[in-house]
Structure formats: C-alpha cells, structure tokens
VOBA-1610 file (N, C-alpha, C; in pm, whole numbers, padded with zeros to 5 digits, always signed):
BEGIN
Met+13093+10768+02117Met+13154+10746+02247Met+13074+10823+02353Arg+13049+10756+02464Arg+12973+10816+02573Arg+13054+10929+02637Arg+12986+11040+02667Arg+13052+11152+02735Arg+13038+11133+02885Pro+13144+11156+02962Pro+13131+11141+03106Pro+13033+11245+03161Ala+12964+11207+03266Ala+12865+11297+03325Ala+12928+11429+03367His+13052+11426+03414His+13112+11552+03458His+13136+11648+03341Glu+13154+11596+03219Glu+13169+11685+03103Glu+13040+11761+03078Ser+12927+11692+03086Ser+12799+11758+03060Ser+12772+11862+03168Leu+12823+11842+03285Leu+12800+11939+03393Leu+12880+12067+03371Glu+12982+12060+03288Glu+13061+12180+03260Glu+12978+12287+03189Arg+12863+12248+03135Arg+12777+12345+03068Arg+12710+12441+03167Val+12718+12410+03294Val+12664+12501+03395Val+12734+12634+03378Asn+12666+12741+03405Asn+12719+12875+03381Asn+12831+12909+03480Ile+12947+12850+03456Ile+13065+12875+03538Ile+13174+12924+03445Ser+13232+13035+03478Ser+13337+13092+03395Ser+13458+12998+03390Pro+13517+12979+03272Pro+13639+12899+03263Pro+13752+12958+03347Ala+13742+13085+03380Ala+13845+13149+03462Ala+13830+13113+03610Thr+13717+13054+03648Thr+13696+13016+03788Thr+13802+12913+03825Pro+13874+12937+03934Pro+13979+12842+03971Pro+13921+12706+04012Arg+14001+12603+03987Arg+13961+12468+04026Arg+14011+12442+04168Thr+13922+12391+04251Thr+13958+12356+04387Thr+14025+12218+04385Pro+14147+12208+04437Pro+14212+12076+04441Pro+14146+11989+04549Arg+14136+11861+04520Arg+14071+11769+04612Arg+14132+11632+04593Arg+14140+11556+04700Arg+14190+11417+04696Arg+14075+11325+04735Ala+14059+11214+04665Ala+13948+11123+04694Ala+13992+10978+04690Gly+13934+10900+04781Gly+13949+10755+04783Gly+13818+10693+04738Arg+13822+10604+04640Arg+13700+10544+04586Arg+13712+10391+04594Val+13599+10324+04600Val+13600+10178+04615Val+13518+10112+04505Leu+13579+10017+04439Leu+13509+09931+04345Leu+13463+09810+04425Val+13337+09811+04464Val+13279+09702+04541Val+13223+09602+04441Ile+13279+09482+04440Ile+13242+09383+04338Ile+13183+09260+04407Asp+13065+09219+04361Asp+12994+09105+04420Asp+13041+08974+04355Pro+12991+08859+04405Pro+13036+08730+04349Pro+13006+08712+04200Asp+12911+08788+04146Asp+12879+08779+04003Asp+12962+08875+03919Gly+13058+08945+03980Gly+13145+09037+03906Gly+13081+09172+03878Arg+12971+09201+03948Arg+12903+09331+03929Arg+12958+09432+04030Val+12959+09558+03990Val+13009+09665+04075Val+12890+09742+04134Leu+12905+09784+04257Leu+12803+09865+04324Leu+12822+10011+04286Leu+12719+10071+04230Leu+12723+10213+04194Leu+12608+10287+04261Leu+12630+10415+04282Leu+12526+10505+04332Leu+12479+10591+04216Gln+12353+10630+04219Gln+12303+10724+04120Gln+12271+10855+04192Gly+12314+10964+04131Gly+12289+11093+04191Gly+12294+11202+04086Phe+12300+11325+04135Phe+12301+11440+04046Phe+12371+11556+04113Asp+12415+11650+04031Asp+12474+11775+04077Asp+12357+11868+04110Pro+12353+11929+04229Pro+12242+12018+04263Pro+12225+12133+04163Ala+12331+12171+04094Ala+12322+12279+03995Ala+12253+12231+03867Val+12248+12098+03845Val+12187+12041+03725Val+12109+11916+03767Pro+12003+11931+03844Pro+11935+11814+03901Pro+11872+11720+03799Gln+11846+11767+03679Gln+11785+11680+03577Gln+11885+11584+03514Arg+12013+11601+03538Arg+12117+11516+03479Arg+12167+11416+03584Arg+12107+11300+03583Arg+12146+11195+03678Arg+12257+11110+03617Phe+12342+11057+03703Phe+12450+10971+03656Phe+12488+10873+03766Trp+12553+10765+03726Trp+12600+10660+03818Trp+12748+10682+03848Phe+12786+10653+03972Phe+12926+10672+04014Phe+12962+10573+04123Thr+13092+10557+04143Thr+13143+10460+04241Thr+13132+10516+04383Ile+13138+10425+04477Ile+13143+10460+04619Ile+13273+10536+04644Gly+13270+10639+04728Gly+13392+10709+04766Gly+13373+10858+04771Gly+13478+10925+04813Gly+13471+11070+04821Gly+13598+11130+04877Gly+13588+11258+04906Gly+13703+11337+04948Gly+13761+11295+05082Ala+13893+11307+05091Ala+13964+11277+05215Ala+13954+11395+05311Asp+13930+11362+05437Asp+13932+11464+05541Asp+14077+11501+05572Pro+14102+11618+05633Pro+14239+11654+05668Pro+14305+11546+05754Gly+14427+11508+05715Gly+14503+11408+05788Gly+14466+11264+05755Glu+14369+11244+05668Glu+14322+11111+05633Glu+14392+11065+05505Thr+14438+10940+05503Thr+14494+10885+05380Thr+14379+10852+05285Leu+14410+10829+05159Leu+14304+10798+05064Leu+14240+10662+05092Val+14316+10566+05140Val+14257+10437+05173Val+14168+10451+05297Gln+14205+10534+05391Gln+14118+10560+05507Gln+13989+10630+05463Ala+14002+10727+05372Ala+13884+10796+05319Ala+13793+10697+05247Ala+13853+10607+05169Ala+13775+10509+05095Ala+13698+10418+05191Ala+13763+10371+05298Ala+13696+10284+05396Ala+13583+10359+05468Arg+13606+10484+05503Arg+13503+10565+05570Arg+13384+10587+05478Glu+13413+10627+05353Glu+13306+10653+05257Glu+13228+10524+05226Leu+13296+10412+05221Leu+13231+10283+05198Leu+13125+10258+05306Arg+13162+10280+05431Arg+13070+10261+05543Arg+12954+10361+05536Glu+12985+10489+05510Glu+12883+10593+05506Glu+12786+10575+05389Glu+12837+10538+05273Glu+12757+10537+05151Glu+12690+10404+05120Ser+12733+10296+05187Ser+12675+10166+05156Ser+12640+10082+05280Gly+12695+10119+05395Gly+12677+10038+05515Gly+12774+09922+05523Ile+12862+09906+05425Ile+12962+09799+05426Ile+13082+09846+05506Thr+13124+09764+05602Thr+13239+09799+05686Thr+13360+09717+05643Ala+13470+09786+05619Ala+13597+09720+05585Ala+13710+09806+05640Glu+13808+09741+05698Glu+13927+09812+05745Glu+14007+09860+05624Pro+14078+09971+05637Pro+14160+10018+05525Pro+14255+09909+05471Ala+14312+09829+05560Ala+14405+09724+05515Ala+14337+09623+05423Ala+14206+09600+05442Ala+14133+09505+05358Ala+14117+09557+05215Leu+14131+09689+05197Leu+14119+09747+05064Leu+14249+09737+04984Gly+14359+09715+05056Gly+14487+09696+04989Gly+14539+09821+04920Glu+14619+09797+04818Glu+14678+09905+04739Glu+14579+09950+04631Pro+14594+10072+04581Pro+14504+10116+04473Pro+14518+10027+04350Val+14404+10002+04284Val+14405+09925+04160Val+14403+10018+04038Trp+14376+10147+04062Trp+14370+10243+03953Trp+14376+10384+04010Arg+14429+10476+03930Arg+14435+10617+03968Arg+14390+10701+03851Arg+14333+10818+03880Arg+14299+10912+03774Arg+14289+11051+03834Val+14292+11150+03746Val+14265+11289+03782Val+14137+11329+03710Ala+14039+11375+03786Ala+13910+11415+03728Ala+13891+11565+03748Glu+13846+11631+03643Glu+13810+11773+03653Glu+13661+11783+03626Phe+13589+11847+03717Phe+13444+11854+03707Phe+13392+11973+03786Ser+13264+12005+03764Ser+13199+12106+03845Ser+13091+12038+03928Tyr+13066+12094+04045Tyr+12962+12042+04133Tyr+12909+12158+04216Asp+12779+12178+04207Asp+12710+12282+04283Asp+12773+12420+04260Gly+12811+12445+04134Gly+12864+12576+04097Gly+13012+12597+04123Arg+13082+12494+04170Arg+13227+12504+04193Arg+13299+12407+04101Arg+13421+12445+04064Arg+13504+12359+03980Arg+13606+12287+04068Tyr+13632+12161+04034Tyr+13724+12079+04110Tyr+13824+12011+04019Arg+13943+11986+04075Arg+14043+11900+04013Arg+14073+11796+04120Gln+14030+11673+04095Gln+14033+11570+04199Gln+14129+11458+04162Asp+14227+11435+04249Asp+14317+11320+04237Asp+14247+11203+04307Glu+14223+11095+04231Glu+14148+10981+04284Glu+14232+10854+04282Glu+14218+10776+04389Glu+14272+10641+04394Glu+14155+10547+04415Tyr+14153+10440+04335Tyr+14046+10341+04341Tyr+14098+10214+04408Phe+14021+10165+04504Phe+14055+10043+04577Phe+13950+09937+04544Leu+13986+09811+04563Leu+13900+09699+04528Leu+13854+09628+04655Leu+13724+09599+04662Leu+13669+09516+04768Leu+13574+09415+04706Arg+13611+09289+04716Arg+13523+09182+04669Arg+13436+09141+04789Thr+13307+09130+04765Thr+13215+09097+04874Thr+13138+08970+04842Gly+13075+08918+04945Gly+12974+08816+04926Gly+12843+08890+04903Val+12735+08825+04934Val+12605+08891+04926Val+12595+08983+05048Val+12572+09111+05024Val+12566+09209+05132Val+12440+09294+05118Glu+12391+09342+05230Glu+12278+09434+05229Glu+12332+09576+05223Ile+12279+09655+05132Ile+12323+09793+05114Ile+12225+09887+05184Thr+12279+09984+05254Thr+12196+10086+05316Thr+12257+10223+05287Leu+12171+10318+05260Leu+12216+10456+05236Leu+12196+10542+05360Asp+12170+10477+05474Asp+12139+10549+05598Asp+12255+10633+05649Gly+12377+10603+05610Gly+12493+10677+05659Gly+12531+10798+05576Leu+12454+10828+05473Leu+12486+10943+05387Leu+12481+11073+05467Glu+12574+11163+05434Glu+12572+11297+05494Glu+12450+11371+05442Glu+12412+11479+05508Glu+12289+11551+05474Glu+12285+11594+05327Ala+12393+11651+05277Ala+12396+11695+05137Ala+12382+11575+05043Glu+12444+11463+05079Glu+12434+11342+04996Glu+12292+11287+04997Gln+12224+11299+05109Gln+12086+11251+05117Gln+11997+11324+05017Gln+12034+11446+04984Gln+11956+11525+04889Gln+11987+11492+04744Thr+12106+11436+04718Thr+12149+11419+04579Thr+12176+11274+04536Val+12184+11181+04629Val+12200+11039+04596Val+12062+10976+04599Ile+12020+10920+04487Ile+11881+10874+04477Ile+11864+10723+04463Ala+11972+10651+04433Ala+11958+10507+04414Ala+12094+10438+04425His+12089+10307+04442His+12209+10223+04432His+12171+10101+04349Arg+12273+10043+04286Arg+12247+09927+04200Arg+12379+09856+04172Trp+12369+09724+04155Trp+12482+09643+04110Trp+12477+09637+03958Trp+12591+09665+03893Trp+12598+09667+03747Trp+12710+09574+03698Gly+12681+09497+03595Gly+12785+09425+03521Gly+12843+09519+03417Ala+12964+09495+03373Ala+13030+09583+03275Ala+12949+09595+03146Asp+12907+09483+03089Asp+12832+09487+02964Asp+12695+09552+02982Glu+12633+09522+03094Glu+12502+09580+03124Glu+12511+09733+03136Leu+12616+09780+03199Leu+12634+09924+03217Leu+12650+09993+03081Val+12732+09936+02996Val+12754+09993+02862Val+12624+09992+02783Ala+12552+09879+02785Ala+12429+09865+02706Ala+12314+09952+02756Ser+12321+09994+02881Ser+12209+10066+02943Ser+12185+10206+02884Gly+12292+10267+02834Gly+12280+10404+02786Gly+12277+10506+02900Glu+12286+10459+03024Glu+12285+10548+03140Glu+12422+10616+03151Pro+12425+10746+03188Pro+12554+10812+03210Pro+12622+10758+03336Phe+12753+10741+03328Phe+12830+10694+03444Phe+12970+10753+03438Val+13034+10757+03554Val+13173+10797+03564Val+13244+10700+03658Pro+13371+10671+03631Pro+13449+10714+03516Pro+13414+10633+03391Leu+13443+10690+03276Leu+13416+10623+03149Leu+13491+10490+03136Glu+13604+10482+03202Glu+13689+10362+03193Glu+13636+10246+03277Leu+13527+10268+03350Leu+13477+10169+03445Leu+13451+10031+03382Pro+13380+10018+03272Pro+13358+09884+03216Pro+13489+09810+03185Ala+13583+09879+03124Ala+13712+09815+03092Ala+13785+09776+03221Leu+13779+09861+03320Leu+13843+09833+03448Leu+13780+09710+03514Leu+13648+09701+03509Leu+13580+09584+03566Leu+13620+09456+03495Arg+13630+09462+03363Arg+13671+09343+03287Arg+13814+09302+03324Glu+13899+09401+03338Glu+14039+09373+03376Glu+14046+09309+03514Leu+13968+09361+03608Leu+13970+09309+03745Leu+13911+09169+03753Ala+13827+09133+03656Ala+13769+08999+03653Ala+13868+08895+03602Cys+13976+08943+03544Cys+14078+08855+03486Cys+14151+08780+03597Pro+14164+08646+03588Pro+14235+08568+03692Pro+14379+08613+03713Ala+14446+08664+03610Ala+14586+08710+03626Ala+14594+08823+03726His+14491+08911+03728His+14491+09021+03824His+14478+08969+03966Glu+14396+08866+03986Glu+14379+08808+04119Glu+14509+08747+04168Ala+14581+08680+04080Ala+14707+08617+04120Ala+14810+08720+04162Ala+14802+08839+04103Ala+14900+08945+04135Ala+14870+09012+04268Arg+14748+08999+04318Arg+14708+09067+04443Arg+14754+08994+04564
//
C-alpha cells in the first residue's frame, strides 16, 4: 500500500511533543472532460528531495468560508476562476495531520468539485512561498495515478475520482 507523502515527511526531525497547529482548508477536485483531475507537484521545504502530487486548495483566511477559500486558491494556483456557488457543497471531507517546513499541522479539509472544459492552466498567481515549492501541474486519470508510482495525497484520491465519475453521483448533484 502506498504511503501518503505527509507520512514520509513526519521523518523530519520534529519532536512528537511539538503541538499541531489547527488549520482549515478548502480544496478543489478540478476534473476535465476526460475524467482526469488537475494536480500540482511540490515539496516540503524541510524535505525538498521528496516531491509529491496534491490537489488545488489551501488554508482559509480569517473570516473566509472553506468554499470561498477553495475558489480563491483555485484562481491563485491554476488561473481558473469560479464563484464559490459554482463549487457547490463539499463532495468529501477529511482530517489530515502532517508536517510542513518544520511545523506540525492538523488540517480539517473540505473537497469541492469543479468540472471543466478544456482550460489553460497558469501558475502565475502562486504566492511567493508557493512559487518556491510548486514545480509542476498535470492532469491525471485515476488508474494512471495509481500506476505511476508517484507519491500523492490524499491516498483516497483514485477511489474518489472513480466514484465521482459514476453517473449516479452526477444525478445526485
């Protein structure tokens, strides 16, 4: 079984006694007409040799809802503009515990779905720190992602993509 990238990052020399910083994040599963998801590839500055793929999204600013954070991050990280209402209700939730740049986090995440046509992706809106650690973007199919051997988070992503491709899920939306 593949280990999530955030597990491997726990090997960084951080004491287990270090408190976890609570964080809330809105994430977007951007899916193209071929059923592929848009992922970013990056790394933790504390472990730059360990690259991994992850979904669009990030932490909510003070006073921002998770769907608002997801829409903002979508624009910043991909150049795709969508109103929060277009993202609808979350399609999945999880709690992730990980370390990043020497700090430990406990992140409550909500995942939103955006189906797109053919779109041009730009990383020009990345914040300065992201410009240093996000190195690529790519569209991935669920089977292709699993077969690639590349680290990605969350581990449930291929199963989630297959579920979202199911016509019954579309009828429920």
